[in-house]
C-alpha positions in Angstrom: 10.2 -29.0 7.9 7.9 -30.3 5.2 7.9 -34.0 4.2 10.6 -34.7 1.7 9.3 -38.1 0.6 10.1 -38.7 -3.1 12.0 -35.4 -3.4 15.5 -35.4 -4.9 18.3 -33.6 -3.1 21.7 -32.9 -4.8 24.1 -32.4 -2.0 27.7 -31.4 -2.5 30.1 -32.7 0.1 27.6 -35.2 1.4 30.0 -37.9 2.5 30.5 -36.5 6.0 29.8 -33.6 8.3 26.9 -31.2 7.8 26.2 -32.4 4.3 25.8 -36.0 5.4 23.6 -34.8 8.4 21.3 -33.0 5.9 21.2 -36.2 3.8 20.3 -38.4 6.7 17.5 -36.1 7.8 16.0 -36.2 4.3 16.6 -39.9 4.0 14.3 -40.4 7.1 11.5 -38.9 5.0 12.3 -41.2 2.1 14.1 -38.7 -0.1 16.4 -39.4 -3.0 19.9 -38.2 -2.2 22.7 -37.5 -4.7 25.9 -37.9 -2.6 28.2 -35.6 -4.7 31.7 -35.7 -3.1 35.3 -36.6 -3.8 36.0 -39.2 -1.1 35.9 -42.8 -2.5 38.5 -44.4 -0.2 38.7 -44.1 3.6 40.7 -41.1 4.9 43.1 -41.8 7.7 41.7 -39.0 9.9 38.2 -38.2 8.4 35.5 -40.9 8.5 33.2 -41.5 5.6 33.2 -42.0 1.8 30.4 -41.5 -0.7 29.7 -45.3 -0.5 29.5 -45.5 3.3 27.2 -42.4 3.3 25.0 -44.0 0.6 24.7 -47.2 2.6 23.6 -45.2 5.7 21.1 -43.1 3.7 19.5 -46.2 2.3 19.4 -47.9 5.8 17.6 -44.8 7.0 14.9 -45.1 4.4 16.2 -43.0 1.5 17.5 -43.8 -1.9 21.1 -42.9 -2.7 23.2 -42.2 -5.7 26.9 -41.9 -4.8 28.8 -39.8 -7.3 32.5 -39.1 -7.4 32.6 -35.3 -7.9 35.3 -32.7 -7.5 33.2 -29.6 -7.5 36.0 -27.7 -9.1 35.7 -29.9 -12.2 32.8 -28.4 -14.2 32.5 -31.3 -16.6 32.2 -33.8 -13.8 29.6 -31.6 -12.1 27.5 -31.3 -15.2 27.7 -35.0 -15.7 26.7 -35.7 -12.2 23.6 -33.5 -12.5 22.5 -35.2 -15.7 23.0 -38.6 -14.1 20.9 -37.5 -11.1 18.1 -36.4 -13.4 18.2 -39.8 -15.2 18.2 -41.8 -12.0 15.5 -39.9 -10.1 13.6 -38.0 -12.8 14.7 -34.5 -11.8 16.2 -32.4 -9.0 14.0 -30.7 -6.4 16.6 -29.3 -4.0 20.3 -28.3 -4.4 22.4 -28.1 -1.2 25.7 -26.2 -1.8 27.5 -27.6 1.2 31.0 -28.3 -0.1 33.5 -25.9 1.3 37.3 -25.3 1.8 38.6 -23.7 4.9 41.8 -22.1 6.1 41.6 -19.9 9.2 44.9 -18.2 8.5 46.1 -14.6 8.3 47.3 -12.9 5.1 51.0 -13.9 5.4 50.1 -17.5 6.5 47.7 -18.2 3.5 49.6 -19.6 0.5 48.1 -18.6 -2.8 47.4 -22.2 -3.6 45.2 -22.4 -0.6 43.6 -19.0 -1.5 42.8 -20.4 -5.0 41.3 -23.6 -3.5 38.9 -21.7 -1.2 37.7 -19.5 -4.0 37.4 -22.4 -6.5 35.4 -24.5 -4.0 33.4 -21.9 -2.1 32.7 -19.3 -4.8 33.1 -20.8 -8.2 31.8 -24.2 -7.5 28.7 -22.8 -5.7 27.9 -20.7 -8.7 28.7 -23.5 -11.2 26.6 -26.1 -9.4 23.7 -23.7 -9.1 23.9 -23.0 -12.8 24.1 -26.7 -13.7 21.1 -27.6 -11.6 18.9 -24.6 -12.5 17.3 -26.1 -15.7 16.1 -29.1 -13.6 15.0 -27.1 -10.6 12.8 -25.0 -12.9 10.9 -28.1 -13.7 10.3 -29.0 -10.1 7.1 -28.3 -8.3 8.7 -26.5 -5.4 12.4 -26.1 -6.0 14.9 -24.9 -3.4 18.6 -24.0 -3.2 20.2 -24.0 0.2 23.7 -22.6 0.6 25.8 -23.2 3.7 27.0 -19.6 4.1 27.2 -16.9 6.7 25.3 -13.6 6.9 27.0 -10.7 5.3 28.6 -8.6 8.0 31.2 -6.1 7.0 32.7 -5.5 10.5 36.5 -5.9 10.5 36.3 -8.6 13.2 35.2 -11.2 10.7 38.1 -10.4 8.4 41.1 -9.7 10.6 42.2 -13.3 11.4 41.2 -15.1 8.2 40.6 -12.5 5.4 40.8 -14.9 2.5 38.4 -17.5 4.0 35.8 -14.9 5.0 35.9 -13.3 1.6 35.4 -16.7 0.0 32.4 -17.6 2.2 30.9 -14.2 1.6 31.1 -15.0 -2.1 28.6 -17.9 -1.3 26.5 -15.5 0.7 26.3 -13.0 -2.2 25.1 -15.9 -4.5 22.1 -16.2 -2.2 21.1 -12.6 -2.6 21.8 -12.4 -6.3 20.3 -15.7 -7.3 17.1 -15.1 -5.4 16.5 -12.0 -7.6 18.0 -13.6 -10.7 15.7 -16.6 -10.6 12.6 -14.7 -9.5 11.3 -14.4 -13.1 12.2 -17.9 -14.1 10.6 -19.4 -11.1 7.4 -17.3 -11.3 5.2 -16.4 -8.4 5.1 -19.7 -6.6 6.8 -20.8 -3.5 10.4 -21.1 -4.6 13.3 -20.4 -2.2 17.0 -19.6 -2.4 18.2 -19.6 1.2 21.3 -19.7 3.4 22.0 -21.4 6.7 25.0 -20.7 8.8 26.9 -18.5 11.2 30.1 -16.5 11.4 33.1 -18.5 12.5 33.1 -18.4 16.2 29.8 -16.6 16.3 28.0 -19.1 18.5 25.0 -20.8 17.0 23.4 -21.0 13.6 20.6 -19.2 11.9 18.7 -19.3 8.7 19.6 -15.7 7.9 18.3 -15.4 4.3 15.1 -16.8 3.0 14.2 -15.3 -0.3 10.8 -16.8 -1.0 8.9 -15.8 -4.1 
């Protein structure tokens, strides 16, 4: 992995889990991290808030900007992106990590949960990419990383959690579509739209799509 010193990463869902792990790795290089997540108060079962994550990032050598962001709120997302640009001078890397999950069958998936997964996994991924793009276009070597699985149309991936798989594949299709969409804007340099992930229960992770132009 190249040195991320001085680079600014905008990471959704960075208060815990994979998003926080990515933030901590980048912080070790001295990166600037925008911790864009909802959690401001301790959760009874899930550790971590945007503020505790920010403290750990700075202790690891990075700079942190904790931002209270519900990725379903477009105005809040746009405001957070602008504040990140003001604080750090730009955005070099967007990490679409925030995700909603419900590993349930068709009858067991309430429409409220269906709507949540598509709002967070599909709509918010698209909206955040759209909001960050003007700033990424100004970066020397911009990247977008989406935590999404490889597209695999075999029925085994849909039969137990059809709604969830469809929502995650929406993120995956953003990788393929945006890599081509941004090709002209980003020119012929080394710009990347990539995905990292696996199928649920697939065993292991892989960087399955790396669209470098």
